[in-house]
Every structure is written in structure tokens, then in C-alpha cells.
C-alpha positions, 0 to 999 in steps of 0.5 A: 498509544491515544485515539488520537495518534492511531486516528492521525495516522489512519488519516495520513495513510488513507490519504497516501492511498487515495493519492497513489490511486489516482494514478490507477485509471479507475475508481473501482481499483482503489478499494482493491489497493487499499486493502493490499497496501493495508494487508502488507503491513499488517503483521503475517508470516506470509504477505500473499493475497490469501492470508491479506484477504482474510486479514482484511475481510475475514466476513467475505474472504473468498471475495477479498481473495478474488478482488485482490488476485485480480488487482494484482495479477490481472489489473490494468495499470502502471507501476512506473505511474504508481511508483511515480507517485511514491517517489513524489512523497518519499524522496522529498523526506529522505532529501531533508539531510540532503541530496542522495548519494547512495541507496542500501537496500537490505532485506533483513531487518536488524 
């Protein structure tokens, strides 16, 4: 895969996160949200804030860990507002083949 493709993906991801962050209410939450979402996408056995902090900020893991803990556990932002933004992005793509008639959620790959 070329640098152009990975650069374009990184730009799309950044734009997506910026749009989601627009409903967080405080711009200081944008960085932790970006780190948290990045951590969810990185390969790891555990998706808790401790390994995410180590992967997203290896030179300042303790501070990143605290930032992510605060964002997830104490952040005063609306889950409903964030999920509304996610729906704005996702539903139009899902409905390109027709209206949604059923959702199947499977926690196990394959």
C-alpha cells in the first residue's frame, strides 16, 4: 500500500474524529477523543485505557493514561450527541443498497 493511500486514510480519519468531537462541548476533549478512537483501532489484546495510553503516547504513557481515564470516566459529554454524529456518517453508507430492515450484531469475527 502506498503512502498516498495511507495518508488519505489518515486525513479521512482525522476529519471524521474532528466531526465527532464537534459535539463534545469543550475543545480540550478533542485530543483525548482522537487518542481513544485511535487506540480502539490499534492491534492489542486488551482495549482498556492502559494499553491504549502506551500505544498512543509511548513517551508520556502515565499522562496519557490519566487523560484517557478522565475522558472516558469523568468527561461531561453526551453519548447521545456522539452517537448522533456517528449515525450521520454511517447510516447513509449503509442505506446505499436500500433501507435498513434488520441489524445483525455479531461480537465474534468470522
